N, C-alpha and C positions, 0 to 999 in steps of 0.2 A: 658409165658413170663416175664423176668428179665426188672429190671427198667430201667437197660441201655436201653435194644432195645424197652421197650418201651416207651423210651424217647426221639429214633432215630424214630422210627415210626411215632409220634406225629409232631416230625420236621420238616420230610419231606412230613408228613398230612398238615403243618402251608406253605411249600414251596409251595408243588399244589396248595392249595388251591391262595397262592397270585398273582402266575404266572397268572392262572385261572381273577384272577381281574385285570390284566393287561391287559389279552387279550380280556375281556370284556368293559375294558374302553373305552368309543368312541362308543360303537356297541348301536346301537335303534333298536324298534321294530318298526313293517307299523305302522305309524301315527304320531310314536314322532318324537320328534324335535331331529335331530343327536344331541349327546353327546361329547364334545371336548374330546383329551387328555387332563392330566392339570401334567402329566408328562412327557418328554419330554422320558425318560428312558423307558416307556411302549411302543412310537410311537417304537422305534429302536428296540424292540422286536417282536414285533408286524411283523414293515415292513423284519426282519430274514428269515420269513417262507414266506414271499410273497414279494416281491421288488415293484410287480408293484400294490400296494393294495393301495385304493384310500382315502383318509381322510373321517370319516363320514362328512356325504352331500356334499359330493363336488363332480364336475366331474356325475351331475343329466342327466339321461335320457332326461328327458326333463327340462327348466322351462324358464318363461316367464318374463324378466328384466321389470324393466318401466323406465320414464324418469328419475328420480331423481336416479334410482339406475342400474346405467350399468355393465354390467355382470363385474364381478371381477377373475383375473388370478394372479396364484400365482406362486413365480418361488425361488422355494428353489437355494440353496448357492453347496461351494465345500464339497465332501466329504458325502452327505443329498440325500435324496431324497424326495416325494412331502408328502411321508407319515410324514421322523422324521419332516423336514422343520414345516409342516403346520398341523400337528396332533391334535394342540390346538387352531390355526385364524380360521384354514380354516370352521371346526365346528360353533364357533361361530359366522362368518359373514355372515354361511346359517340361522342360528336362528336369524338373523335380518332382514332375507326375500330379500339376497342375492341371486344371481345367481352367483355360485363360482367353481373355474376350476383350477386346477393345471396340471401340464407335468412335468414328470422326462423327462430329458436331459443328453448330455454329456458323456454316458453309450457305452462302445465295446459289448456291452450286454447285452440285456434285466433282465439279472439272476446275476447282478452284484445289492449289496445292495447299496454299496454307488459311487453316478452320480456326475455329474458336471463335470467330467474330462479334460473333450474333449477341443480344442479350442476352445478359447471365440467365434470367428465367426462362428466355425460348431454349437455351441451351440446357435446362436444368430438368426443362419437360423432356428433351432428347434422351436424356441419362436415365429416366425415369422409368421410359418405354423400353431402352433395353435393359434396361437392368429386369424389368418383367419379362421380356424378352427369353435371356438366359438362366431367369426363373424357369421360365413354363421349359426349355429347352432340354433342360437338366435332370428338371426335377427337385432343385436342390430350394429349399427353405428359404436358406440366407446369402449372400453375397460378400464378399473380399472387396471393398474398394479403396484403387491408389489410384492417385491423381498428382497431375503435376502440376504448379503453377499455379494459374485460374484454374485447371481440373482439380488442384486441392483444394479450393472454393467452391465448387460446383459439389465436388462430395461432400462437404459438410454444408453443406448447403439446402444439399439432397433431403441429410438426414433430422437437418434441425426442422425447415422450412414446407419441408412434401411431404410428411409424413413416412421417412423409407427410415427410419429407426430398426422397424420392428423385420426391416429385410435383410440388415447387416450384421456382422459378425464382427471383422473388423474395418477400420477404416486408419490408412495411409497418406498423409498430407503430405506431398514432397515440396517443400519450397512454398507452400500455398499462399496465397494475397489474402489471407485471411482477417484483416483492417485494412485491405486496399496498399497500395502502393506510395510513396508521394511521388515516384518517375511519371504516374498516369493522372496525379492532379499539375503537373507539371507541362504536360503534354497534350492532354485533350478536354474537349470540353466539357462544361460542370452539366450532370445531368439534372432537366425541371423533373419537378414533383409529379410524378403522374403522366408520364411522356406515355405516349404509343412506341413502339419497336420502329414505327414506320417513320418517324418524328428522329427518333437518336441517329436511325441510320443517316437522315438526311443532316442534320447537324454535325453528325462527323464525317461527312462528306466533304461539308463544305468546311471545312477546315482544313482536313489535310487529303479530301482527294479521291479518287475509285480505290488506291492501291489503302489509303488507311483509313478504308471505310468501319470499322470498327468501336461500335456500340460497346461490346465489353470491355472496350479499353477504359472506358470513360468510367462505368459498374464498375472499374477498379478502383478507380477515386477514393479516397478515406471517406470522405463527407457524399459519396453517392446514396441513394434510397436506398439502391441493394443492400450497401454495407451499413448503413443506417439501423435497417427494420434486421439485418443478419441478425449485428451487436445487442439488440435486444433481446436481456433474458441467455442463459447458458447458451454458448456451444457447443462442448459434450453433451451425447444422451444417450439416458440409459441404458444398459446391456448392449452397448457401441462399444469395442475396447477402440479407442482414441489416440492413433498416433501420427506426431508432426516431425518429419525428418526437417532442418535446414543448415545453413551454412553461417556464417557469419562474413563470408565473403559474397555475399550476393551483391548483387547492382542492380538487380532488377525489384523484387519488393524488397521496397527497405521503406524505413527501417526495419530489419531482420525481426527485431523485436513483434514488426506487424505480424508475423507468418504462425506464432505461437499462442499455442492456447495454455494458459495458466488457470487452471484449473482441474480440482481435486478427481485426480484418474488417468488423468492424464498423463502419455507417456512422451515428452518436449523431449527429440536430442539431435544432437550436435554433434556435426561432421567430424568439427573442428577438433572437439573432446575425444571425440572414437580414436580418429587416425590422425595425428595432433603431425604428424610426418607429408598428409597431402595433403595436394592444391584443391578446392572446389569452389567451382562457378555456382549459376543458377543452372547452366545447362546440361556442366559436363557431367554433376553427378548422374543423370540416366547414362550414363556411359561409363560408368567405373564398379569393376566386377569386385569388390569392396562393398561399395553400398546395393548393391545387388544380393548380395548374402547378407549382408546386414537387413536386408528388404524379408527374405525369405527368411531369417532367423524372427523377424519382427511376428511374422502372420503363424508362426509351428506354436508360438508361443499358447499355453494351456488357457 
């Protein structure tokens, strides 16, 4: 074998071993604690083969929550899924002795890798049904909700607009599109008042093609009917511990003040103030272990 071919062979072997390590990350054997993915790309690669794959330790067949640790429901954002968003935080919370659950939502086909694109109201109904499923499975009267990006909007929408507040103990919205984002204003079609989901899919597809068929993107415009209705009256609901986690370095949900809820009793956490030496983005906060610990501490506060 020539040195050139030998070099190519070893490069291919190294690539194969690297990919194997990516897929192995987060896998645990029976009796071991679930291991988090520490790299978002690894979770993306793993979900390509199975978009319905659960993060390690998430969606257990049997788990008994305690009074001080309600079940945790994780809600991903736009163009994501439960493994891509929660491959790190989900297993970490399970390691802390929590019963952790996550859903995929907002896809027209379960085979779609990237989800969270359906109209917000449609996805909120899916979230409501999933919360009921978790409550029935665990026997817990309330759950903790953690959502990222659109998921952060959804968990707030659920508690305020769908009567979910009496079923929620703690809410943590990470980089949420609470008041929409001007990025959506610039890149998506305006939503007509009273338009049906099918009409919104058609309007979205006409602008961006089949991949950019994302009514949820238009729903996150700052002037969308969803956001307009949601912002009427207080966002925070009685007896729900309401928390926002944001970074000033976010380039997706902008302006960043649109994420915050400046109401009495709401805990707005700006990561740049807590960890001034760290660099955060809209998505990398999900795979930052300092943020994982901050989330756990926030859930544990009395």
